[in-house]
Backbone as JSON, one array per atom type, in Angstrom:
{
  "sequence": "XXXXXXXXXXXXXXXXXXXXXXXXXXXXXXXXXXXXXXXXXXXXXXXXXXXXXXXXXXXXXXXXXXXXXXXXXXXXXXXXXXXXXXXXX",
  "N": [[0.81, -1.24, 0.17], [0.22, 2.4, -0.35], [1.4, 5.43, 1.68], [0.71, 7.98, 3.21], [1.69, 10.65, 5.19], [1.82, 13.54, 7.56], [4.19, 15.59, 9.35], [4.29, 18.03, 11.92], [5.99, 20.39, 13.58], [7.64, 21.86, 16.21], [10.32, 23.92, 16.72], [12.68, 25.12, 19.53], [14.74, 27.47, 21.23], [14.18, 28.99, 23.18], [11.14, 30.56, 24.91], [10.38, 32.7, 23.65], [9.01, 34.25, 20.8], [10.44, 34.74, 18.72], [12.55, 32.83, 18.66], [11.38, 30.39, 18.02], [10.84, 28.0, 15.6], [8.34, 26.66, 13.29], [7.4, 23.97, 11.61], [5.97, 21.75, 8.83], [5.69, 19.16, 7.5], [4.94, 17.04, 4.61], [4.78, 13.98, 3.77], [5.2, 11.36, 1.22], [5.16, 7.87, 0.91], [7.81, 7.67, 2.67], [9.08, 9.71, 1.38], [9.81, 13.14, 1.32], [7.65, 15.38, 0.15], [6.74, 17.89, 0.42], [7.05, 21.13, 2.5], [6.7, 23.36, 4.91], [7.92, 26.14, 6.16], [8.2, 28.4, 8.81], [10.53, 29.89, 9.13], [11.27, 30.55, 6.37], [8.58, 30.97, 5.52], [6.93, 30.2, 3.43], [5.53, 27.58, 1.39], [7.9, 25.01, 0.23], [8.46, 23.2, -2.12], [9.66, 19.67, -2.83], [9.66, 17.63, -4.69], [8.63, 16.75, -7.88], [5.83, 17.02, -8.13], [5.38, 18.16, -5.4], [6.49, 20.48, -5.7], [4.72, 21.53, -7.91], [2.37, 21.4, -6.24], [3.14, 23.31, -3.89], [3.24, 25.8, -5.48], [0.52, 26.35, -5.54], [-0.5, 26.41, -3.11], [0.92, 28.32, -1.79], [-0.09, 30.56, -3.05], [-2.55, 30.62, -2.27], [-4.91, 30.62, 0.59], [-4.34, 28.62, 2.6], [-1.04, 29.42, 3.02], [-1.32, 31.71, 4.56], [-2.53, 30.68, 6.85], [-0.76, 28.77, 7.89], [1.4, 30.54, 8.44], [0.49, 31.84, 10.64], [0.13, 29.65, 12.73], [2.95, 29.32, 14.01], [2.65, 31.19, 15.94], [0.02, 30.65, 17.54], [-0.19, 27.52, 17.75], [2.7, 26.76, 18.34], [3.66, 28.45, 20.32], [2.01, 28.59, 22.56], [2.32, 25.84, 23.34], [5.15, 25.75, 23.5], [5.86, 27.13, 25.77], [4.39, 26.05, 27.91], [6.14, 23.47, 27.71], [8.5, 24.56, 28.45], [8.1, 25.46, 31.01], [7.66, 23.33, 32.45], [9.98, 21.69, 32.1], [11.62, 23.49, 33.36], [10.65, 23.19, 35.94], [11.27, 20.65, 37.03], [14.21, 20.76, 36.71]],
  "CA": [[-0.04, -0.16, 0.09], [1.08, 3.51, -0.2], [1.52, 5.74, 2.99], [0.85, 9.52, 3.39], [1.43, 11.43, 6.43], [2.34, 14.95, 7.82], [4.8, 15.63, 10.47], [4.53, 19.11, 12.46], [7.25, 20.42, 14.55], [8.03, 23.17, 16.9], [11.53, 24.01, 17.48], [12.81, 26.3, 20.19], [15.76, 27.63, 22.29], [13.27, 29.62, 24.55], [9.86, 30.55, 24.83], [10.25, 33.79, 22.67], [8.29, 33.9, 19.55], [11.66, 34.87, 17.81], [13.26, 31.57, 18.8], [10.5, 29.19, 17.55], [10.06, 27.66, 14.08], [7.49, 26.02, 12.88], [7.65, 23.19, 10.44], [4.86, 21.13, 8.7], [6.22, 18.32, 6.26], [4.16, 16.24, 3.82], [5.48, 12.81, 3.19], [4.32, 10.12, 0.88], [6.2, 6.8, 0.98], [8.74, 8.3, 3.37], [9.78, 10.72, 0.82], [9.26, 14.36, 1.76], [7.3, 16.03, -1.01], [6.59, 19.46, 0.55], [7.27, 21.52, 3.85], [6.1, 24.69, 5.14], [8.77, 26.7, 7.45], [7.93, 29.44, 9.51], [11.44, 30.97, 8.99], [11.18, 30.79, 5.03], [7.36, 31.86, 5.34], [6.22, 29.73, 2.81], [5.78, 26.12, 1.17], [8.59, 24.27, -0.6], [8.78, 21.7, -2.92], [10.95, 18.87, -2.56], [9.75, 16.71, -5.6], [7.94, 17.42, -8.94], [4.77, 16.91, -7.52], [5.51, 18.97, -4.55], [7.02, 21.9, -6.6], [3.5, 22.14, -8.38], [1.8, 21.82, -5.27], [3.52, 24.6, -3.46], [2.9, 26.95, -5.93], [-0.78, 26.38, -5.75], [-0.54, 26.53, -1.52], [1.62, 29.75, -1.71], [-1.13, 31.69, -3.69], [-3.84, 30.64, -1.46], [-5.18, 31.03, 2.19], [-3.48, 27.96, 3.49], [0.1, 29.97, 3.75], [-1.78, 32.39, 5.6], [-2.66, 29.97, 8.22], [0.33, 28.05, 8.47], [2.17, 31.54, 9.34], [-0.27, 31.67, 12.08], [0.55, 28.44, 13.46], [3.8, 29.57, 14.98], [2.09, 31.72, 17.43], [-1.24, 29.93, 18.1], [0.3, 26.33, 18.09], [3.89, 26.74, 18.99], [4.1, 29.44, 21.17], [1.39, 28.02, 23.79], [3.02, 24.48, 23.54], [6.45, 25.82, 24.06], [5.39, 27.75, 27.03], [4.1, 24.65, 28.84], [7.38, 22.61, 27.78], [9.8, 25.38, 29.03], [7.61, 25.46, 32.49], [7.58, 21.7, 32.97], [11.41, 21.53, 32.33], [12.1, 24.32, 34.8], [10.32, 22.9, 37.59], [12.17, 19.67, 37.12], [15.49, 20.88, 36.94]],
  "C": [[0.92, 1.28, 0.12], [0.68, 4.3, 1.13], [1.86, 7.33, 3.07], [0.79, 9.76, 4.76], [1.96, 12.6, 6.56], [3.01, 14.91, 9.4], [4.88, 17.31, 10.95], [5.25, 19.09, 13.59], [7.34, 21.86, 15.02], [9.28, 23.22, 17.39], [12.05, 24.92, 18.08], [14.09, 26.16, 21.08], [15.28, 28.36, 23.47], [12.12, 29.86, 24.08], [9.57, 31.86, 23.85], [9.94, 33.38, 21.52], [9.32, 33.92, 18.46], [12.43, 33.63, 17.47], [12.43, 30.47, 18.44], [10.66, 29.1, 16.13], [9.63, 26.35, 14.12], [7.44, 25.26, 11.48], [6.49, 22.25, 9.95], [5.35, 20.41, 7.42], [5.08, 17.45, 5.99], [5.31, 15.07, 3.42], [4.61, 11.57, 2.62], [5.22, 9.28, 0.31], [7.68, 7.2, 1.26], [9.48, 9.08, 2.52], [9.05, 12.1, 1.24], [9.27, 15.03, 0.24], [7.15, 17.5, -0.86], [6.63, 19.94, 1.9], [6.95, 22.91, 3.51], [7.05, 25.14, 6.6], [8.69, 27.82, 7.72], [9.55, 30.63, 8.9], [11.87, 31.22, 7.39], [9.46, 31.55, 4.81], [6.52, 31.25, 4.3], [6.28, 28.15, 2.1], [6.92, 25.75, 0.37], [8.35, 23.11, -1.06], [9.97, 20.91, -3.01], [10.95, 17.75, -3.91], [8.92, 17.67, -6.62], [6.36, 17.77, -8.78], [4.48, 18.11, -6.59], [5.82, 20.31, -4.87], [5.41, 22.57, -7.18], [2.43, 22.36, -7.07], [2.07, 23.02, -4.28], [3.24, 25.87, -3.87], [1.39, 27.52, -5.71], [-1.36, 26.91, -3.96], [-0.13, 28.01, -1.34], [0.8, 30.57, -2.29], [-2.45, 31.59, -3.09], [-3.9, 30.76, -0.31], [-4.25, 30.07, 2.87], [-1.87, 28.5, 3.8], [-0.19, 30.88, 4.63], [-1.71, 31.78, 6.86], [-1.84, 29.31, 8.5], [1.09, 29.17, 9.08], [1.65, 31.82, 10.75], [0.07, 30.89, 13.27], [1.57, 28.68, 14.43], [3.33, 30.02, 16.28], [1.04, 31.03, 17.94], [-0.82, 28.57, 18.37], [1.42, 26.19, 18.64], [3.99, 27.36, 20.16], [3.64, 28.93, 22.68], [1.98, 26.66, 24.33], [4.31, 24.74, 24.52], [6.3, 26.31, 25.46], [5.39, 26.92, 28.21], [5.58, 23.66, 29.06], [8.45, 23.24, 28.67], [9.25, 25.25, 30.78], [7.93, 24.15, 33.16], [9.07, 21.63, 33.14], [12.05, 22.33, 33.13], [11.76, 23.79, 35.75], [10.86, 21.54, 37.88], [13.74, 19.74, 37.03], [16.17, 21.41, 37.96]]
}
């Protein structure tokens, strides 16, 4: 069979918004086809199909929604993780 999955990630050095990077990677059969990165600010295709899809996504509302994820998804979760780590150290 075929396998499609999405990996969402927040990488951070501190709980400050500038130190957080949000990424969303789309995979098909273990091959990354397209990725959104908050440091780039748009979708980037890694295969022929991914490049075509990135063009459409970057011209639609999807790219705006992903840009907001850094603050709405990552910032609140990073704050929880940092507080949890600090109380245990």
